[in-house]
Phi, psi and omega in degrees: 000317179298321179300316181295317179295323178294324177292322183282333182230073185296343179284346177263136177275170186298324182296328178299314183288326176296317177295320181299313181289328176295315178295323178295324179293335181273350178285141178294140177293149180247106177048230186266010186279157183296140182278328183247314182144212182231151178229151174255124187242142177223113177054045177079007181241132178282121183242001178202146183215141163222125180269145182235122180251098182269141177217141174260128179248139176261118180236173180294335180262016180107177182291148179228137177253128173243148176228116176270112176283131186221149166060046178287113184218129177226132179303149190306318185287350179242018185301331181295342179269359185298312180297324179296322179298313181290324179299331177297327180285324191275039186269347184260123180279347180266006181250139172264118181261141178232150172227106187259358179216058182292134174288146181308326182289344183259358185298319180296318178294322177303312181295321179296330180275000176097011178284144178230155180291136165244353171210126186249009179185188178225147179245118176263131185215161180249093188296333183293345179281347176282150177287160181237116175299146183301331185279356186267141173212155183238134182234138174278137185290136171214160187303326185263015182287118184297327183293347176299332180293346180280353182252154175291161182306318184298321180282327174299321179296315179301314182296313184290319181294318181287330173298319179293336180270008175098007177274166174261109181259127185231156169237125175259120177261118183221122181053038176081000178252152182251134181235122181276145177219137173234128181234148179238126178292133180218175173227132181240181182055060180061032176080009185271332189246116178286147178201178173242131174269131176286119180262327178208132165211154182297321179200161177293332175294319177295323178299315179297320181297323185257006186300317183299313179296318178297317180298319177297321178297316182291333180300333181300330179259010177080016182265132182245327193252139173232156179227137178220145176292145183198163176259348184193171175304146185260122181299135175089356179249143180265108181181202183218142181266134179243098181291155177061027175245134177062044181303138181225135188240157175218160172215125180140189189283333187226099179295139174296152176278146173304136185099005177237099177241027183297138175057030175264175180302327181302320181277312188284321181266331183101158182291000000 
């Protein structure tokens, strides 16, 4: 499987895929769903791979299953079987499937398979330019943090798991309410500019509301810039919208909201 992935993604070295599959092996299985994904085999040799990252979410309307399709790769001579490989995964109508890093060559196939955009661009912003209400404060998540009790179990799980995966998990306390935030350190513009990618916020409106407090917190480490997926400029944030950047697709009953990349390949495998 690693050999096939290396052939399909020559810009990634072998250690990246070994770490990716190791992390995938450590993720808890979700019900009857595949733990790793599907492979296309020819005469005992793997010639195609699609990895599947399943996660169960607890929501007010009941549990939801999401599957992030990742690392879709088929050797050139078997490329005609690529859509069939992915169609094998997309058999459940009660699952929301996502593709957050589609290769340009697969966009046509994505649309043919019924995928639709849930984010059509990215918004880069400077959170420290927002004002901070006196009642707001930001805390970094740790196991003994008393304020964790202010969040539901599902969000406590998101914060602790993503912290263990190398993200920055925060709680913003504002006017007596707690707002969870997960950020991932990244570098953009050919790796020259450090920033934080928003991995989780309840809504873009909540992100805007807590941006000033979050920005002041990030200033302590010298970080100025954040990036979040969006469909348009975000009211209340100081920044610029970049359309057609970081396109993200979904297929299924419940599209993820922009700003929710929890338990996707970006976090589990790394950028």
